[in-house]
Structure formats: C-alpha cells, structure tokens
C-alpha positions in Angstrom: 16.7 26.3 -0.1 16.0 26.8 3.6 18.5 25.5 6.1 17.3 22.8 8.5 16.8 23.7 12.1 19.0 22.2 14.8 16.0 20.3 16.1 15.4 18.7 12.7 19.1 17.8 12.4 19.0 16.1 15.8 15.9 14.2 14.9 17.5 13.0 11.6 20.6 12.0 13.5 18.5 10.0 16.0 16.7 8.3 13.1 19.9 7.3 11.4 21.3 6.1 14.7 18.6 3.5 14.8 20.3 1.2 12.3 17.5 -1.3 12.2 14.8 1.3 11.4 17.1 3.3 9.0 17.9 0.3 6.8 14.3 -1.0 7.1 13.2 2.2 5.5 15.5 1.8 2.6 14.6 -1.9 2.1 10.9 -1.0 2.2 11.4 1.8 -0.3 13.3 -0.7 -2.5 10.5 -3.2 -2.4 8.0 -0.4 -3.2 10.0 0.7 -6.2 10.3 -2.8 -7.5 6.5 -3.3 -7.1 5.8 0.0 -8.8 7.7 -1.2 -11.8 5.9 -4.5 -11.8 5.2 -4.4 -15.6 9.0 -4.5 -16.2 9.6 -7.5 -14.0 6.5 -9.6 -14.7 4.6 -9.4 -17.9 3.1 -11.6 -20.6 4.3 -9.2 -23.2 7.9 -8.5 -24.3 9.6 -5.3 -23.2 11.0 -4.8 -26.7 10.3 -6.4 -30.1 12.6 -5.7 -33.1 10.9 -6.8 -36.3 12.4 -6.1 -39.7 14.7 -3.6 -38.1 11.7 -1.6 -36.6 11.5 -1.4 -32.8 8.1 -2.0 -31.0 7.3 -1.7 -27.3 4.4 -4.1 -26.5 4.7 -3.3 -22.8 3.5 0.2 -23.5 0.9 -0.2 -26.4 -1.0 -3.0 -28.2 0.0 -4.1 -31.7 -2.2 -6.2 -34.0 -0.9 -9.6 -35.0 -0.6 -8.4 -38.6 2.2 -6.1 -37.6 4.5 -9.1 -37.2 3.3 -11.1 -40.2 0.3 -12.7 -38.6 -3.2 -13.2 -40.1 -5.5 -11.5 -37.6 -6.1 -7.8 -36.6 -6.6 -8.8 -33.0 -4.0 -7.9 -30.3 -0.8 -10.0 -30.7 -0.3 -13.0 -28.4 3.5 -13.1 -28.0 3.4 -16.4 -26.2 1.8 -18.0 -29.3 4.4 -20.4 -30.8 3.3 -19.4 -34.3 3.8 -15.6 -33.7 7.0 -16.2 -31.7 8.4 -18.1 -34.7 7.5 -15.3 -37.1 9.2 -12.7 -34.9 12.3 -14.9 -34.4 12.6 -15.3 -38.2 12.7 -11.5 -38.8 13.9 -10.1 -35.5 14.1 -10.7 -31.8 12.3 -10.1 -28.5 13.4 -9.0 -25.0 11.3 -10.6 -22.3 11.0 -9.5 -18.6 12.4 -12.0 -16.1 8.9 -13.4 -15.4 6.9 -14.0 -18.6 3.6 -13.8 -16.9 1.5 -11.0 -15.4 -0.9 -11.5 -12.5 -3.7 -12.6 -14.8 -1.8 -14.8 -17.3 -2.4 -18.5 -17.0 0.4 -21.0 -17.8 -1.3 -23.4 -20.2 1.8 -25.7 -20.5 1.9 -26.9 -16.9 3.3 -30.5 -16.7 1.1 -31.2 -13.6 -2.3 -30.0 -12.5 -2.5 -26.6 -10.8 -1.3 -25.6 -8.3 2.1 -26.5 -9.8 5.3 -26.5 -7.7 8.2 -24.1 -8.4 9.9 -24.6 -11.8 12.0 -22.9 -14.3 8.9 -21.2 -15.9 7.3 -20.4 -12.5 10.0 -19.7 -10.0 7.5 -19.7 -7.1 5.0 -22.1 -8.6 1.4 -21.4 -9.6 -1.8 -21.0 -7.8 -4.9 -23.2 -8.2 -5.8 -21.5 -11.5 -2.4 -21.8 -13.1 -1.3 -18.2 -12.5 2.3 -17.4 -11.7 2.7 -16.8 -7.9 5.8 -14.5 -8.3 3.9 -12.2 -10.7 0.8 -12.1 -8.5 3.1 -11.4 -5.5 4.8 -8.3 -7.1 1.5 -6.9 -8.3 -0.3 -7.7 -5.1 2.4 -6.0 -3.0 2.1 -2.8 -5.1 -1.7 -2.8 -4.7 -1.4 -3.4 -0.9 1.1 -0.6 -0.4 -0.8 1.9 -2.6 -4.0 1.0 -0.8 -2.3 1.4 2.6 -0.8 4.8 1.7 -4.1 6.1 0.3 -6.0 4.9 3.4 -3.4 6.3 5.8 -3.3 9.7 4.0 -7.1 10.2 3.9 -7.8 8.9 7.4 -4.9 11.0 8.8 -6.2 14.2 7.3 -9.7 13.6 8.6 -8.5 12.4 12.0 -6.2 15.4 12.5 -8.9 17.8 11.5 -11.4 16.3 13.8 -9.0 16.1 16.7 -7.9 19.7 16.2 -11.4 21.1 16.3 -12.3 18.9 19.3 -9.3 19.9 21.3 -9.1 23.6 20.4 -12.7 24.5 21.1 -13.3 22.1 23.9 -16.5 22.5 26.0 -19.7 21.3 24.3 -17.9 20.7 21.0 -15.5 18.3 22.7 -18.3 16.6 24.7 -20.5 16.0 21.6 -17.5 14.7 19.6 -16.5 12.3 22.4 -19.9 10.8 22.7 -20.1 10.4 18.9 -16.7 8.7 18.9 -17.8 6.3 21.5 -20.9 5.3 19.5 -19.0 5.2 16.2 -16.2 3.1 17.7 -18.8 0.6 19.0 -20.2 -0.2 15.5 -19.5 -3.7 14.3 -17.2 -3.0 11.3 -17.1 -6.6 10.0 -20.9 -6.8 9.8 -21.1 -3.5 8.1 -18.5 -4.6 5.5 -20.5 -7.8 4.9 -23.7 -5.9 4.3 -22.0 -3.4 2.0 -20.2 -6.2 0.1 -23.6 -7.9 -0.5 -25.0 -4.7 -1.9 -22.1 -3.1 -3.8 -19.5 -4.7 -6.0 -16.3 -4.5 -3.9 -13.5 -2.6 -5.5 -10.4 -0.5 -4.6 -12.3 2.7 -4.1 -15.3 1.1 -2.5 -13.1 -0.6 0.1 -11.1 2.6 0.6 -14.3 4.6 1.3 -15.6 2.0 3.8 -12.4 1.6 5.7 -11.9 5.4 5.9 -15.2 5.6 7.8 -13.7 3.6 10.7 -9.9 4.2 10.5 -10.0 8.1 10.8 -10.6 7.8 14.6 -7.1 6.4 15.3 -5.5 9.8 15.4 -8.3 11.8 17.0 -7.3 11.2 20.6 -3.6 12.0 20.1 -4.3 15.3 18.2 -7.1 16.3 20.6 -4.7 15.9 23.6 -2.1 18.1 21.9 -4.6 20.8 21.1 -6.1 20.7 24.6 -2.6 21.1 26.1 -1.5 23.8 23.8 -4.6 26.0 23.5 -3.9 27.8 26.8 -0.2 28.4 26.2 0.9 32.0 26.5 1.8 32.4 22.8 -1.6 31.1 21.8 -3.3 33.6 24.1 -1.2 36.4 22.8 -2.0 35.5 19.2 -5.7 35.4 20.1 -5.4 38.8 21.8 -3.8 40.3 18.7 -6.8 39.3 16.7 -5.5 36.2 14.9 -8.3 34.0 13.7 -8.9 30.6 15.3 -8.1 28.8 12.0 -4.7 30.5 11.7 -3.8 29.8 15.3 -4.7 26.1 14.8 -2.7 25.8 11.6 0.4 27.9 12.4 0.8 27.5 16.1 -0.8 24.3 17.3 -0.7 21.9 14.3 3.1 21.6 14.1 3.1 20.2 17.7 0.4 17.8 16.9 2.1 16.6 13.7 4.9 15.2 15.9 2.6 12.6 17.3 0.9 12.1 13.9 4.2 11.3 12.1 5.1 8.9 14.9 1.9 6.9 14.5 1.8 7.0 10.7 4.0 3.9 10.0 1.8 1.9 12.4 -1.4 3.2 10.7 0.1 2.2 7.3 0.8 -1.2 8.8 -2.8 -1.6 10.0 -4.2 -0.4 6.6 -2.3 -3.2 4.7 -3.5 -5.7 7.3 -7.1 -4.6 6.8 -7.0 -5.1 3.0 -5.2 -8.4 3.4 -7.8 -9.6 6.0 -10.7 -8.7 3.8 -9.2 -10.4 0.8 -8.6 -13.5 2.9 -12.2 -13.6 3.9 -13.4 -13.0 0.4 -14.9 -9.5 1.2 -12.1 -7.5 -0.5 -11.1 -6.9 -4.1 -13.0 -8.5 -7.0 -12.1 -12.1 -7.9 -8.9 -12.3 -10.0 -7.3 -9.2 -8.5 -3.7 -9.6 -7.3 -3.6 -9.4 -3.5 -1.7 -10.9 -0.6 -4.9 -11.9 1.1 -6.0 -14.0 -1.9 -2.6 -15.7 -1.9 -3.0 -16.6 1.8 -6.5 -17.8 1.2 -5.3 -20.1 -1.6 -2.6 -21.4 0.7 -5.3 -22.3 3.3 -7.4 -24.0 0.7 -4.5 -25.9 -0.9 -2.5 -27.4 2.0 -0.9 -29.8 -0.5 0.8 -26.7 -2.1 2.8 -25.2 0.8 4.6 -22.7 -1.5 1.4 -20.6 -1.6 1.0 -20.0 2.1 4.7 -19.8 2.8 5.3 -17.2 0.0 2.4 -15.0 1.1 3.3 -15.3 4.8 7.0 -14.4 4.2 6.2 -11.3 2.1 3.5 -10.0 4.4 5.5 -10.6 7.5 8.6 -9.0 6.0 6.6 -5.9 4.9 4.9 -5.4 8.2 8.1 -6.0 10.2 9.9 -3.4 8.1 7.1 -0.8 8.8 7.2 -1.6 12.5 11.0 -1.1 12.6 10.6 2.2 10.7 7.8 3.3 13.1 10.1 2.6 16.1 12.9 4.6 14.6 10.5 7.6 13.9 9.3 7.4 17.5 12.8 7.5 18.8 13.7 10.4 16.5 10.8 12.5 18.0 11.6 11.4 21.6 12.9 14.6 23.3 15.0 12.4 25.7 16.9 11.1 22.7 17.3 14.3 20.7 18.2 16.7 23.5 21.7 18.2 23.5 
C-alpha cells in the first residue's frame, strides 16, 4: 500500500475542515446506499417466507402459488388475502417497511387516488394509486445512477477532447473551437423532442442523447490546463528524450488537468440529475410508469389538490442537489492551493 503524498494529506485535511461539505458527502452516500437497497425497503413481496418450516425468499426469486398451498401455477401474489391466510396458517412472513414497490397499486384505498398519507402509504399515493414513498426511493436510485453514468461518460469524452485540443494547439485547436461553437448553438430541447418522437425513450437512449451535449462542459477547463502546461520545461525535456505525445499527455499533463476535473464533477453530477428530472417533468424522459423524481413533480403540478406529491418531490430533489453543491464546494476548497499551502 503506497503512502499518501503530503499534498494529498493537505487536500484531505482541507476537505474535512469544511464540515458542511464533509457531512454532506456522508449524507449523500447514505441516501445513495438506501436507494440502492430499495427492494429491501419497499417491495410488494415479503423478504422472507417460512412455510411448513421451509424458508423462501420471494424478494430474490419467484415462487408459484402452489408452493404455499394455492391452486395456480402462476407467480404468487403475497398481498392476496387467500394466499396470506394460507401462509399464516402454516408459517409466517417478514415484510419490508413499505409493502409496495414503484409499480404496485394500492387497491384498498378508502378515497379516490391520489390518496393522502396514511398508515399503509406513509407519503400518500399518486394519481394512479401507487405508493409515493416507494416511487421516491426507486426514483432517487434511478436519478443518481443516471447522473453518475452521464457524468462519467461525458467527463471521459470531454477530458480527451480538451487534452487533444490544448496539447496540439494550432489548426487542431482552431478547428475544435469552431466545432464547439457550432455544437453549443444547437437547440438541445428541439433535438430531444424530435428524437423522442422517433425513438422510444429509455434509460440508454436518454443517456446517449444527453452525452452528445454534456461532454463539452469540461473541454474548456482541460484545454486551458494543457495549453498552459505543454510548454513547461519538464514537458519539453520529455519530448526531447523521445517520449511519445500520448505518454506525455497521460503521465505529465493529465494529472494537473484532473484537479480542475475533480473540482467540477459534483456540479456536473448535479446538472445530470436536473437534466433527467426536467425531461421526465416535460414528458420527454423515461417510459410511462418508470419511477422518477420528474414524474412525481409533474403529478404534483397536475394534482394541486394533493400537495404531498409536489412537496415530497421538491424536498427530496432540493436536498439531493444541495448536498452535491456542498460537496462540490468542499472539493473546490480542498484543491485550492491557497487553502492547502503549508
């Protein structure tokens, strides 16, 4: 295990010194972990069924109804009163805290949907009778995973493009700059509307479309770092010794550019989550029925008589974005040489 350099230690110390950003990171990681284990918190299947002394795990695999004394070979519906009574007579079940997943509809609502918060639905239901808390947990997981994927792919492309543009300069830099000006002037929303009318929107479709426009966010920063560093003495010495351009870019210039990249990444992740939420809110995002924060906000706008929809979506989205902003500020301070100098 290699020891950390003094500079790395100072940066970590500066990050920890920013208490707001430090604790925001842990809170965000906690929310992400909870959402990644969504099936354990919100599910329309029991976590464990013990029937005639034999354990079963419906959350992991499907079991036919006949396994528990039913009449049909179809997948067991554990919310069916008849099947629940059979299981209770010969065993017991362990349910998750929320007995619905993001698709399950509460068919026993005492009032028309959207129903207000109750013992069965702690945050109420949406206009289709689906549990808001369950859709919130699954939607948060989808939003964070989408944001991480979009941030990773766009950062790799942006760093590579900015490195080539800044290192070689000249005509390469000139052509790239004109291309970026044209590309940045394209109407993204109109293109998304056209693509949505042709292709069925989905996770990977949206990811591919948004990558086409989001990769430019890091090009300018990386380009400036490579333009500044390509004429340093140690870079000239490496070139004189016969080191290839690719090796010089990766070993000598990229580490300096990664400082600015890491500083911007939390804000890029923030923008990625907002992009997916906005598209879902406008109806141009994920397929109908998918759990998403944007869909929850849209339902809140369309059902003003059910304030729990809009308030829940706003609070979760605002909290998540605020945590990422605080983390980004802490990372920026950690890489600020004025705050990490001896």
